[in-house]
N, C-alpha and C positions, 0 to 999 in steps of 0.2 A: 504494500500500500504506500502511496506517496502522500506526503503531507504538504499542505499549502505553505508556500514561502511567505514569511511576514517579518515584521520589525520588532517582535517581542524580545529577542535576544539582544538586539541593538539597544532597545530601551532599558533593559536590565543593566547593560554595561554602562550606559549613561548615568543611570541611577547610582551605581557603585562609584563612579567617578565624581558624582555630585557629593557623595558622602566624604570621599577623600578630600575634595576641594574645601568643603566646610571645615573639616578637621584641621586643615593646613593653617587656618587663621589662628586657632587656639595654640597649636604647636609652635608657630613662629612668633606669636605675640602680637598679631595684628588684630584690630577690632573686627568682631564677627560681622559677616554680611548676611542680609536677609533676602528673601525673595518676595517682591511686591508687598512687603510689609506683613506678609501672611505667615511665613515660616522660614527657617534657615534652609540653606541649600541641602544640608544633610537631612533635615526633616522631609524636604521634598523628595529626596532620593529614596528614603525609607517608605514614604507613602506610595511612590511608584512601584516599588518592590511588592508591597502588600496588595495593591490593586491587582497587579498581574497574577500574583500568587492566588488570591481568592478566586479569580476567574478560572484559572487553569486547574487548581486543586479540586474544585467542585466538579468540573468536567471529568476529572480523573476518577473521582468517587462514583459519579453517575455511570461512567463507563463500566466499572467493575466494583460494585458495592460490597466488597469483601474486606473485613477489618484487617485480617492477616496480610492479604495482598497489598492493601493500601499502605499499611504501616511499614511493611518491608520496603516498598518503593520509596516512601518518604525517608526512611532511615538510611537507605543506601545513598540517597542524594545528599543528606546532611552530614552524617557522621564520619565517613572515611576521610574526607578532606579536612574536617574539623580536627580529627585525631592527629593528622599529620602536622597541622599548623601548631597545635598545642605542644606536641613533642619537640618540634623545631624550636619553639620558644623556650621550653624547659631545658633542653639538652645542648642547644647550640647558642642561641642568643643570650640566655641567662648566664652561662659560664663566661662568655666573651665580655659581657658588659657589667657584671655584678661588681660591687665595691668590696665584696667579701672575698676571702680566699676560696679556692675551689672546694676544699674540704668543708669549710664553714657553709658554703652555699648549698651543697648537697645534703649536709647534716641538719640544715635549718628545719625546724618543725613545720614551717609553712610552705616548704618546697613542694611536697607531694599534694598539698591542697590545691595547687593549680590544675590538677587532674580533674577537679570537679567540673571544669569546662566541658570535658568529654561527655558528661551526662547532663549538659545544658543547665548547670547551676553556675552562673558567672562568677569567676574569681579573676581579678585583674593584677594581683600582686605576685611578684617573684622576689625572693630575698636579695636585698641590696641592689636591685635593678631599677633604674630611672628614678632614684630617690630625689634628685635635684632638677628634674625636667620641669618644663612649664606646666605640663600635665603630669604630675608626679605619680609614681608607683602604678601606672596603668600600662601594662604590656599590650593588651588588645581590648580596648574599650568597645569595639564594634560587636563583640560577642553577646552583648546584652539583648540584641533583637532575636537571637535564635530560639531561646525558650518561648518568647511571645509567638513566634512563627509556629513552633511545634504545638503550642497550646491551641492555636487556631485550627491545626489539623485535627486535634481531638474534638474541637467543636463540630467540625464537619462530620466526624464519625458519630458523635452523639446525636446530631440532628438527623443523620441517616438511619441510625438504629432505632431511635425512639419515635421519630416523626416521619420516617420514610423519605426524608430529604425533599419535602414538599416546598414549592416555591413560595406559598404564603407563610410557611414556617420561617423561611429565610428572610422574608420581608419583616415579619414580627421580631425575629432575632436582631436584625439590623436596626430596627426602631428601638429595641432595648439598649443596644450599644450606644446609639445616638443620644438617647435620654440620659444614660449614665454619664456620658461625656459632658453634656450640657449642664446637668444638675448636680454632678459630683466633681468631675475632673476640673471643669472650668470655674468652679466655685470654691477654689482653695482647698481641695481635698488634701489631707495629710498623707505623707509617705507611708505606704503599707508594703512591706517586703515579704514575699512568700517564695521560698526556694530560690533565693538570691535575685528575685525579679520584682521590680516596682509594679504593683498591680495596676496602677494608673495607666501604664504603657499598654496593657492588654486592651484597654478600651480606646485610648488615643490613637493607636496604630491599627488595632483590630477592626475599627470601624471601616477603614479603607479595604481591608480584606473582605469584610462582609458585603460592602457595596460592590466590589468586584465579583463576589459570589452571586449577588443578585443579578448582575448583568448576565451571568451565565445561565442562571435559573429561568430568568424571564426573557432570555434571548433579545436583550435590548440593543444588541449590535445591529438589528434591523433598522434602527432609527439613526444610525450614524450618517452624517453628511458634512461636507466642507463648510456649509453655511452654519450648521450647528456648532462646529468647532470654533469658527470665527466669532459668533455671537457670545459664546461662553467665555472665550479668552478676553474679549473686550469688556464683558460684564465683570469678570474677575479683576481686571486692571482698574476699572472705574470705581469699583466698590471696595478696593483694597484699604482705603483709609478708614472704613467703617467696620471695625473689628468684629462686633457681634454678628453682623450680616455676612461679612466676607469669609469668616471661618466656616460657616455653614454652607455658603455658596461653593466653597472649595470641595465639599463633599459631592457636589453635583458636577462641577466643571472639570475637576482633575481626572476622575475616573473616565468621563466621557472622552476627553482629549487623549488620555493615555491609551485607552483601548481602541479608539478610532484610528489613531496612528499605528498602534502596535499590531493591529490586525490587518493593516494595509501592507503593501510591499514596496521595497525600494532597492536600488542597486547596492547601496551601502549595507542595508539589512541582509540582503542575500549573501554578500561577501562575509559578513560577520557569521552568518549561519554556516558557511563553508569552512571557515578557519577554526571554529569551535566556540563554545559558550564559556567564556572565562569570567562571567560576572560574579559568581559566587567566590571564586578564588581571589578576584580583585577585592571583593568586600572583606574577606577574612584576613588578607595579607596587608592591606593598605595601612592600617593603624600601626602595627609594629614597624613596618618599613619607614613610615613617617617619623616615628619616635626615634629610631636608631640612626637614621641618616642625620638627623639634626644633632643627636648626641655625639656622633663621630665627627661631624663638620659644623660646629656651632656658628662659624662665621659665614656660612654659605648665604648667598643672596636669595631673596624670596623667589624671583622667577626661576633661578636655577634649581632651587630646592623643589619647587613644584614640578619642574620638568623631570628631574632625576627620580623623584618618588613615583611619579606616574609611570615612567619607563620601567623601573624596577618592579613595580606592582603588576604591570601588564605582563611582564615576562613570567613572574611567579604565578599569576592567574592562569595563563595559558599552560604553564607546566603542570599546575594543579589539575586542569581539565584533562590534558592529554595523558598524564602519567598516573593519575589517581581516579578522578571522577568518571571519566568515560570508560575506564577499564572495569570499575566495580559495577557500573550499570549493566554490564553483560549478565550479571547474576540476578537481575530483577525478575520477579515472576511474570510469566507471559499472561496477558489478558485473554480471556475467552472471547470477549467482544470488545472492540476498540472504537471509541468515538474518535473523530478525526484529530481533535486537539487533546482529548483526555488521555490518550495513550502516550502523549509526549509532554510531560509537565516537569517542572523543576522547583526547588525551594527558593528564595531570595531573600532572593538574603540572602536576601536575604535571603536568602535562600527561598525559592519558590517551589514550583513543581519540578518534575524531572525535566532534563534539558530538552528544549524543543529543537529538534534537528530536522527542520523542513527539508524537503527534496531528497531525503534519504530513506531507504526502506526501513520498516519497523525492525527494531532489534529484538 
């Protein structure tokens, strides 16, 4: 079976680079930049990831509504590359950059605690590493989004098992997320940490996952048009100064624009599909690359810093895809019935659903 060529992999790569770009301000000490007064570039990147993930993950579940099949595919997409980056951080970067002796570093009681990242409980500290950085003691801050992403996978499973994945169920669940954001998160909700994760982030980012899922369930792509994209972009720009309205408008405009472009095709998108989907690798390697390049070369100019970190991260991202991610995906269970997009999804992060490899036969 052939899969429709589209721009989803390209958009995920852009999203990962937006996160890298946003983090560069904090690492280098520049004032943070926002996007239309609505969100940071990093927040925008995360939201793009979650929109695409929600759309594709729900199609994957609907294609084969089997808990075991679904979770195996999700796990193969997230964990192998994550394990590699965690081990590289612990056994290569840590010993190279720690202020402790090697024996003190490995004997430190918090050294093995970094392995909690492998089971999606974020830990950012390695002994004696990055103690005096501008963002201190954070080896890989980007890993915070992975448990939120995986939690949303469990939401899909729960809605499928309990409510048969009905489209009105998704509409109601999305409304529940929206009301929680408006009346709890946006009203000064206090920090609540469960399993190393800020519960507020489940709703603040999960709402975009749920909206993407609703696009899949209600087949809203039927209503995509160039005029619709233009109107929503203009409305978003014009209403940006009015925060209460603009933040809710973004729930409408961003998913529409992202999926309308993502499900279309372009020469650049086709090329990205051919060379491989490096977005997850870029996302999980960017933070440590940015931290350690600046630690090694503290006097580097900002333009050169940005260029070098993007270049190194892209190389590591493609290495992660070709040497780890693509290889382990050969072990994913085969679907008995495959929806055109559902059979090819990837995580995003953020990880999204399994990697979309348009124009290639099903693996």
